[in-house]
C-alpha positions, 0 to 999 in steps of 0.5 A: 848396863843391867836392866836395873841400872837403865836410867828412868824415863825423863823428858829432857833436852838438856844440852849435855846430851847434845854435847855427848852426842857429838862425842859419840859421833866423833868416836863413830859410836853414833852415825848419820847417813844420808838416805833419799826417799822417793819424796825428799832427802832424809838422814838416818841417825843410828848408834848409842843413845847419849843418855841410856846407851841403848841402840837407836835408829832415827829416820827423818826428813832433812831440814835445811837452813841457809843464811843464818846469822852466825852461820859457818862460811864456806871457802868462798865466803858464802853462808854454808847450808846447815842440816839440823836433826832433832833426835829423840831416843827410840831405843825400843826399851821400856824405861821405868816411869815411861808412859804406857806403850812408850819406849826410849829414855825420853832424851832429845838432842840436836845434831847440826851438820854443815854441808860441804 
């Protein structure tokens, strides 16, 4: 992708980017790896941004939800713990129309992981 064809900066949470992120996860072009800091467990999301295709790395503390209505059930019938990661592109590229000093294309997407 040439620099001229980079998508302009747009703040968006459109579901299609979450859907594309799952496709990238399945293709292993976007990865999620656990990483334990001294204070709390966290995850590192890295790989292609679902909107601009630039490489991003996002580190965040775990947010775990249990007993949610409609949550997945484990083999014993108990609700499974879900880890929700809200990721924003921080690819390091200054996209057209981005506010001064802001890098990334502006997209935010969600990844939900079910603990086994």
